[in-house]
DSSP file (Angstrom, degrees, kcal/mol; ACC not computed):
  #  RESIDUE AA STRUCTURE BP1 BP2  ACC     N-H-->O    O-->H-N    N-H-->O    O-->H-N    TCO  KAPPA ALPHA  PHI   PSI    X-CA   Y-CA   Z-CA
    1    1 A M              0   0    0      0, 0.0     2,-0.6     0, 0.0     0, 0.0   0.000 360.0 360.0 360.0 130.7   30.3   45.4   19.5
    2    2 A I        +     0   0    0      1,-0.2     3,-0.1    18,-0.0    20,-0.0  -0.698 360.0 173.5 -82.0 125.7   32.2   42.1   19.3
    3    3 A T        +     0   0    0     -2,-0.6     2,-0.3     1,-0.2    -1,-0.2   0.652  60.4  24.3-106.7 -18.4   35.8   42.6   20.5
    4    4 A A  S    S-     0   0    0      0, 0.0     2,-0.5     0, 0.0    -1,-0.2  -0.985  84.0 -98.7-147.2 155.0   37.2   39.1   20.5
    5    5 A V        -     0   0    0     -2,-0.3    14,-0.1    -3,-0.1     3,-0.0  -0.644  39.1-142.5 -81.1 129.5   36.6   35.9   18.9
    6    6 A Q        -     0   0    0     -2,-0.5    12,-0.8    12,-0.3     2,-0.2  -0.633  21.1-107.6 -88.1 141.2   34.5   33.6   21.2
    7    7 A P  E     -A   17   0A   0      0, 0.0     2,-0.3     0, 0.0    10,-0.2  -0.535  41.7-172.5 -69.6 137.7   35.2   29.9   21.3
    8    8 A L  E     -A   16   0A   0      8,-2.3     8,-2.7    -2,-0.2     2,-0.2  -0.931  26.8-105.8-126.0 151.1   32.4   28.0   19.6
    9    9 A A  E     -A   15   0A   0     -2,-0.3     6,-0.2     6,-0.2     2,-0.1  -0.585  31.3-141.0 -80.4 138.5   31.7   24.2   19.4
   10   10 A N    >   -     0   0    0      4,-3.9     3,-1.5    -2,-0.2    -1,-0.0  -0.376  32.6 -97.2 -86.4 177.4   32.5   22.7   16.1
   11   11 A T  T 3  S+     0   0    0      1,-0.3    -1,-0.1    -2,-0.1    -2,-0.1   0.802 123.6  56.9 -66.2 -28.4   30.1   20.0   14.7
   12   12 A N  T 3  S-     0   0    0      2,-0.1    -1,-0.3     1,-0.1     3,-0.1   0.477 122.0-102.9 -82.7   2.1   32.4   17.3   16.0
   13   13 A G  S <  S+     0   0    0     -3,-1.5     2,-0.2     1,-0.4    -2,-0.1   0.248  82.2 124.5 100.1 -12.4   32.2   18.5   19.6
   14   14 A N        -     0   0    0     -5,-0.1    -4,-3.9     1,-0.0     2,-0.5  -0.504  58.6-128.6 -84.2 153.4   35.6   20.2   19.7
   15   15 A T  E     +A    9   0A   0     -6,-0.2     2,-0.3    -2,-0.2    -6,-0.2  -0.845  38.1 161.4-104.0 136.1   35.8   23.8   20.7
   16   16 A G  E     -A    8   0A   0     -8,-2.7    -8,-2.3    -2,-0.5     2,-0.7  -0.895  45.1 -90.6-144.5 172.9   37.7   26.1   18.3
   17   17 A K  E     +A    7   0A   0     -2,-0.3     2,-0.4   -10,-0.2   -11,-0.0  -0.801  44.8 176.0 -91.3 113.2   38.1   29.7   17.5
   18   18 A I        -     0   0    0    -12,-0.8   -12,-0.3    -2,-0.7    -2,-0.0  -0.983  32.0-120.6-123.9 121.1   35.7   30.7   14.8
   19   19 A A        -     0   0    0     -2,-0.4   -14,-0.1   -14,-0.1    -2,-0.0  -0.333  33.0-117.8 -58.1 123.2   35.4   34.2   13.7
   20   20 A P        -     0   0    0      0, 0.0     2,-0.7     0, 0.0    -1,-0.1  -0.267  20.0-120.5 -62.1 151.6   31.9   35.6   14.2
   21   21 A I        +     0   0    0      2,-0.0     2,-0.3     3,-0.0    -2,-0.0  -0.852  40.0 177.8 -97.2 118.3   29.8   36.8   11.1
   22   22 A V        -     0   0    0     -2,-0.7     2,-0.4   -20,-0.0     0, 0.0  -0.863  39.4 -93.3-118.2 154.0   29.0   40.4   11.6
   23   23 A N        -     0   0    0     -2,-0.3    -2,-0.0     1,-0.1     0, 0.0  -0.538  37.6-171.2 -60.6 118.9   27.2   42.9    9.4
   24   24 A S        +     0   0    0     -2,-0.4    -1,-0.1     4,-0.1     2,-0.1  -0.219  29.2 141.2-114.8  44.1   29.8   44.5    7.4
   25   25 A T     >  -     0   0    0      1,-0.1     4,-2.5     4,-0.0     3,-0.2  -0.409  67.4-107.3 -78.6 161.8   27.9   47.3    5.8
   26   26 A N  H  > S+     0   0    0      1,-0.2     4,-3.1     2,-0.2     5,-0.2   0.862 120.9  60.9 -63.6 -30.1   29.5   50.7    5.4
   27   27 A E  H  > S+     0   0    0      2,-0.2     4,-2.1     1,-0.2    -1,-0.2   0.961 109.2  42.0 -56.1 -52.5   27.2   52.0    8.1
   28   28 A V  H  > S+     0   0    0     -3,-0.2     4,-2.3     2,-0.2     5,-0.2   0.944 114.7  50.1 -58.6 -50.8   28.8   49.5   10.6
   29   29 A I  H  X>S+     0   0    0     -4,-2.5     4,-3.3     1,-0.2     5,-0.5   0.909 112.4  45.9 -55.2 -45.4   32.2   50.1    9.4
   30   30 A A  H  X5S+     0   0    0     -4,-3.1     4,-1.9     3,-0.2    -1,-0.2   0.860 111.8  52.9 -65.1 -35.0   31.8   53.9    9.7
   31   31 A A  H  <5S+     0   0    0     -4,-2.1    -1,-0.2    -5,-0.2    -2,-0.2   0.891 118.6  34.5 -72.1 -41.6   30.3   53.6   13.1
   32   32 A V  H  <5S+     0   0    0     -4,-2.3    -2,-0.2    -5,-0.1    -1,-0.2   0.881 136.1  19.9 -79.7 -41.8   33.1   51.4   14.5
   33   33 A H  H  <5S-     0   0    0     -4,-3.3    -3,-0.2    -5,-0.2    -2,-0.2   0.588 103.1-123.0-108.7 -10.0   36.1   52.9   12.6
   34   34 A G     << -     0   0    0     -4,-1.9    -1,-0.2    -5,-0.5    -3,-0.1  -0.043  44.2 -50.7  89.3 163.9   34.9   56.3   11.5
   35   35 A E        -     0   0    0      1,-0.1     5,-0.1    -4,-0.1    -5,-0.0  -0.420  64.9 -99.6 -73.2 148.3   34.7   57.7    8.1
   36   36 A P    >   -     0   0    0      0, 0.0     3,-1.7     0, 0.0     5,-0.4  -0.343  33.9-115.4 -56.6 145.5   37.8   57.6    5.9
   37   37 A P  T 3  S+     0   0    0      0, 0.0     3,-0.3     0, 0.0    -2,-0.1   0.731 113.3  44.3 -57.6 -25.7   39.7   60.9    5.8
   38   38 A S  T 3  S+     0   0    0      1,-0.2    -3,-0.0     2,-0.1     0, 0.0   0.372  88.7  86.8 -93.8  -1.0   39.1   61.3    2.2
   39   39 A S  S X  S-     0   0    0     -3,-1.7     3,-2.0     1,-0.1    -1,-0.2   0.618  75.7-146.8 -85.7 -11.6   35.5   60.4    2.1
   40   40 A S  T 3   -     0   0    0     -4,-0.3    -1,-0.1     1,-0.3    -2,-0.1   0.812  69.3 -60.6  46.0  35.6   34.0   63.9    2.9
   41   41 A G  T 3  S+     0   0    0     -5,-0.4     3,-0.3     1,-0.1    -1,-0.3   0.638 110.2 117.7  79.8  13.8   31.1   62.3    4.7
   42   42 A S    <   +     0   0    0     -3,-2.0     3,-0.2     1,-0.2    -2,-0.1   0.482  48.9  85.4 -93.1  -0.4   29.8   60.4    1.7
   43   43 A M  S    S+     0   0    0      1,-0.3     2,-0.5    -7,-0.1    -1,-0.2   0.869 100.2  26.2 -72.4 -36.3   30.3   56.9    3.1
   44   44 A V        +     0   0    0     -3,-0.3    -1,-0.3     1,-0.1    -9,-0.0  -0.924  64.0 145.1-130.1 107.4   27.0   56.7    4.9
   45   45 A R        -     0   0    0     -2,-0.5    -1,-0.1    -3,-0.2    -2,-0.1   0.722  51.6-131.4-116.9 -24.8   24.2   58.9    3.7
   46   46 A G  S    S+     0   0    0      3,-0.0    -2,-0.0     0, 0.0   -19,-0.0   0.213  86.5  87.4 100.0 -14.3   21.1   56.7    4.4
   47   47 A D        +     0   0    0      2,-0.0     2,-0.2     0, 0.0    -3,-0.0   0.128  57.6 120.9-104.3  17.4   19.5   57.1    0.9
   48   48 A E        -     0   0    0      0, 0.0     2,-0.3     0, 0.0    -4,-0.0  -0.505  37.5-177.1 -80.3 149.0   21.3   54.3   -0.8
   49   49 A F        -     0   0    0     -2,-0.2     2,-0.3     2,-0.0    -2,-0.0  -0.970  32.8 -96.9-143.3 161.1   19.4   51.4   -2.4
   50   50 A V        -     0   0    0     -2,-0.3     2,-0.5     2,-0.0     0, 0.0  -0.598  34.5-166.1 -77.5 128.7   20.2   48.2   -4.2
   51   51 A M        -     0   0    0     -2,-0.3     2,-0.5     2,-0.0    -2,-0.0  -0.983   2.4-169.7-126.0 127.0   20.1   48.4   -7.9
   52   52 A V    >   -     0   0    0     -2,-0.5     3,-1.6     0, 0.0     2,-0.3  -0.946  27.7-119.0-113.8 126.3   20.1   45.1   -9.9
   53   53 A T  T 3  S+     0   0    0     -2,-0.5    13,-0.3     1,-0.2    12,-0.1  -0.513 100.9  27.7 -62.7 124.0   20.6   45.3  -13.7
   54   54 A G  T >  S+     0   0    0      1,-0.4     3,-2.7    -2,-0.3    -1,-0.2   0.223  88.9 172.1 107.5 -17.5   17.4   43.8  -15.3
   55   55 A Y  T <   +     0   0    0     -3,-1.6    -1,-0.4     1,-0.3     4,-0.0  -0.424  60.9  26.7 -63.8 140.0   15.0   44.7  -12.6
   56   56 A P  T 3  S+     0   0    0      0, 0.0    -1,-0.3     0, 0.0     3,-0.1  -0.784  99.4 101.7 -91.0  23.2   11.8   44.3  -12.8
   57   57 A A  S <  S-     0   0    0     -3,-2.7     5,-0.0     1,-0.1     6,-0.0  -0.338  89.5 -83.2 -70.3 160.1   12.3   41.5  -15.4
   58   58 A P     >  -     0   0    0      0, 0.0     4,-3.3     0, 0.0     5,-0.3  -0.165  48.7-102.8 -59.9 161.0   11.8   38.0  -14.2
   59   59 A A  H  > S+     0   0    0      1,-0.2     4,-2.3     2,-0.2     5,-0.2   0.857 119.2  49.9 -60.2 -40.8   15.0   36.6  -12.6
   60   60 A D  H  > S+     0   0    0      2,-0.2     4,-1.6     1,-0.2    -1,-0.2   0.920 116.1  42.0 -60.3 -43.6   16.1   34.4  -15.6
   61   61 A I  H  > S+     0   0    0      2,-0.2     4,-2.4     1,-0.2    -2,-0.2   0.927 115.5  50.3 -71.0 -44.8   15.7   37.4  -18.1
   62   62 A A  H  X S+     0   0    0     -4,-3.3     4,-2.2     1,-0.2    -2,-0.2   0.893 109.4  52.6 -61.3 -38.7   17.4   39.9  -15.6
   63   63 A A  H  X S+     0   0    0     -4,-2.3     4,-3.0    -5,-0.3     5,-0.3   0.888 110.5  46.4 -66.3 -41.0   20.2   37.5  -15.2
   64   64 A S  H  X S+     0   0    0     -4,-1.6     4,-2.4     2,-0.2    -1,-0.2   0.901 109.1  55.4 -64.0 -43.3   20.7   37.3  -19.0
   65   65 A I  H  <>S+     0   0    0     -4,-2.4     5,-2.5     1,-0.2     6,-0.3   0.909 114.4  39.8 -53.2 -48.0   20.5   41.0  -19.2
   66   66 A Y  H ><5S+     0   0    0     -4,-2.2     3,-0.9   -13,-0.3    -2,-0.2   0.927 117.0  46.3 -75.9 -47.0   23.4   41.3  -16.7
   67   67 A T  H 3<5S+     0   0    0     -4,-3.0    -2,-0.2     1,-0.3    -3,-0.2   0.850 115.8  46.4 -68.4 -29.9   25.7   38.4  -17.8
   68   68 A Q  T 3<5S-     0   0    0     -4,-2.4    -1,-0.3    -5,-0.3    -2,-0.2   0.523 106.0-130.7 -94.0  -0.9   25.4   39.4  -21.5
   69   69 A A  T <>5 +     0   0    0     -3,-0.9     4,-1.8    -4,-0.3    -3,-0.2   0.950  41.9 168.4  59.2  53.7   26.0   43.1  -20.6
   70   70 A L  H  ><S+     0   0    0     -5,-2.5     4,-2.0    -6,-0.2     5,-0.1   0.965  70.7  45.4 -64.4 -52.0   23.0   44.2  -22.7
   71   71 A I  H  > S+     0   0    0     -6,-0.3     4,-2.2     2,-0.2     5,-0.2   0.910 114.2  45.2 -65.3 -49.1   23.0   47.8  -21.3
   72   72 A P  H  > S+     0   0    0      0, 0.0     4,-2.9     0, 0.0    -1,-0.2   0.907 114.2  50.4 -60.1 -42.4   26.7   48.5  -21.6
   73   73 A N  H  X S+     0   0    0     -4,-1.8     4,-2.4     2,-0.2    -2,-0.2   0.856 109.5  52.0 -64.1 -33.7   26.7   47.0  -25.1
   74   74 A L  H  X S+     0   0    0     -4,-2.0     4,-1.2     2,-0.2    -1,-0.2   0.934 112.3  45.0 -65.8 -48.5   23.8   49.3  -25.9
   75   75 A V  H >X S+     0   0    0     -4,-2.2     4,-2.8     1,-0.2     3,-0.5   0.922 111.5  52.4 -60.0 -48.6   25.6   52.3  -24.7
   76   76 A A  H 3X>S+     0   0    0     -4,-2.9     4,-2.7     1,-0.2     5,-1.8   0.889 103.7  58.8 -64.8 -37.0   28.8   51.2  -26.5
   77   77 A R  H 3<5S+     0   0    0     -4,-2.4     6,-2.2     3,-0.2    -1,-0.2   0.853 113.2  37.9 -54.2 -36.3   27.0   50.8  -29.8
   78   78 A V  H <<5S+     0   0    0     -4,-1.2    -2,-0.2    -3,-0.5    -1,-0.2   0.838 125.4  35.2 -83.7 -37.1   25.9   54.4  -29.7
   79   79 A T  H  <5S+     0   0    0     -4,-2.8    -3,-0.2    -5,-0.1    -2,-0.2   0.813 131.8  22.5 -87.8 -35.7   29.0   56.0  -28.3
   80   80 A Q  T  <5S+     0   0    0     -4,-2.7    -3,-0.2    -5,-0.3    -4,-0.1   0.810 128.0  39.6-100.8 -42.9   31.7   53.9  -29.8
   81   81 A A  S   <S-     0   0    0     -5,-1.8    -3,-0.2     2,-0.0    -4,-0.1   0.498  99.1-129.4 -93.0  -1.6   30.3   52.3  -32.9
   82   82 A N        +     0   0    0     -6,-0.3    -4,-0.2     1,-0.2     2,-0.2   0.866  49.0 160.0  55.0  42.3   28.3   55.5  -33.9
   83   83 A E        -     0   0    0     -6,-2.2    -1,-0.2    -7,-0.1     2,-0.1  -0.549  45.3-104.8 -80.2 158.1   25.1   53.6  -34.3
   84   84 A S     >  -     0   0    0     -2,-0.2     4,-2.3     1,-0.1     5,-0.2  -0.492  26.7-114.3 -82.9 158.6   21.9   55.6  -34.2
   85   85 A F  H  > S+     0   0    0      1,-0.2     4,-2.9     2,-0.2     5,-0.2   0.915 117.8  52.8 -56.8 -42.6   19.8   55.4  -31.0
   86   86 A D  H  > S+     0   0    0      1,-0.2     4,-2.3     2,-0.2    -1,-0.2   0.906 109.9  47.9 -66.4 -37.4   16.9   53.7  -33.1
   87   87 A D  H  > S+     0   0    0      2,-0.2     4,-2.1     1,-0.2    -1,-0.2   0.910 112.6  48.0 -70.8 -36.0   19.4   51.1  -34.5
   88   88 A A  H  X S+     0   0    0     -4,-2.3     4,-3.0     2,-0.2    -2,-0.2   0.923 111.5  50.4 -60.2 -49.6   20.8   50.3  -31.0
   89   89 A I  H  X S+     0   0    0     -4,-2.9     4,-2.6     2,-0.2    -2,-0.2   0.878 110.4  51.1 -55.1 -43.5   17.3   50.0  -29.5
   90   90 A T  H  X S+     0   0    0     -4,-2.3     4,-2.1     2,-0.2    -1,-0.2   0.906 110.4  47.3 -59.4 -44.5   16.4   47.6  -32.4
   91   91 A W  H  X S+     0   0    0     -4,-2.1     4,-2.5     2,-0.2    -2,-0.2   0.951 113.4  48.0 -66.8 -48.5   19.4   45.5  -31.7
   92   92 A A  H  X S+     0   0    0     -4,-3.0     4,-2.3     1,-0.2     5,-0.2   0.938 111.5  51.8 -59.5 -42.2   18.7   45.4  -27.8
   93   93 A T  H  X S+     0   0    0     -4,-2.6     4,-2.2     1,-0.2    -1,-0.2   0.889 110.1  48.2 -59.4 -43.0   15.0   44.5  -28.6
   94   94 A N  H  X S+     0   0    0     -4,-2.1     4,-2.4     1,-0.2    -1,-0.2   0.936 112.5  49.8 -66.9 -44.9   16.2   41.6  -30.8
   95   95 A E  H  X S+     0   0    0     -4,-2.5     4,-1.9     1,-0.2    -2,-0.2   0.865 109.8  49.8 -63.7 -34.4   18.5   40.5  -28.0
   96   96 A L  H  X S+     0   0    0     -4,-2.3     4,-2.1     2,-0.2    -1,-0.2   0.912 108.7  53.4 -68.0 -43.1   15.7   40.6  -25.4
   97   97 A E  H  X S+     0   0    0     -4,-2.2     4,-2.0    -5,-0.2    -2,-0.2   0.925 107.5  51.1 -55.9 -43.8   13.5   38.6  -27.7
   98   98 A G  H  X S+     0   0    0     -4,-2.4     4,-1.2     1,-0.2    -1,-0.2   0.906 108.1  51.7 -64.9 -36.7   16.3   36.0  -27.9
   99   99 A F  H  < S+     0   0    0     -4,-1.9    -1,-0.2     1,-0.2    -2,-0.2   0.879 108.7  51.7 -61.7 -34.1   16.5   35.9  -24.0
  100  100 A L  H  < S+     0   0    0     -4,-2.1    -1,-0.2     1,-0.2    -2,-0.2   0.853 107.4  52.4 -74.1 -35.0   12.7   35.3  -23.8
  101  101 A R  H  <        0   0    0     -4,-2.0    -1,-0.2    -5,-0.2    -2,-0.2   0.753 360.0 360.0 -75.4 -17.6   13.0   32.4  -26.3
  102  102 A G     <        0   0    0     -4,-1.2    -3,-0.2    -3,-0.2    -2,-0.1   0.423 360.0 360.0  99.5 360.0   15.7   30.8  -24.1
């Protein structure tokens, strides 16, 4: 565990105090500081995984799905605008085809 900032050499040769970069995942935070009192042990479970909207689409298409909020808009069309599932899926399909065209 790093307890103090160590002096490091700057690119110009001067020595300064630069904060070290450490892994700041919840697991590291919980190990150092303990679980928050209200977390009921849910902070570190070990079964977490990274979920990226648009996966497994190619990166440019996935980025469009994310930035254009395709999935939240799809849900909103069904739940808030009272569109049928089929109409909402048709809309999303048309949007995806637009993403593919560029």
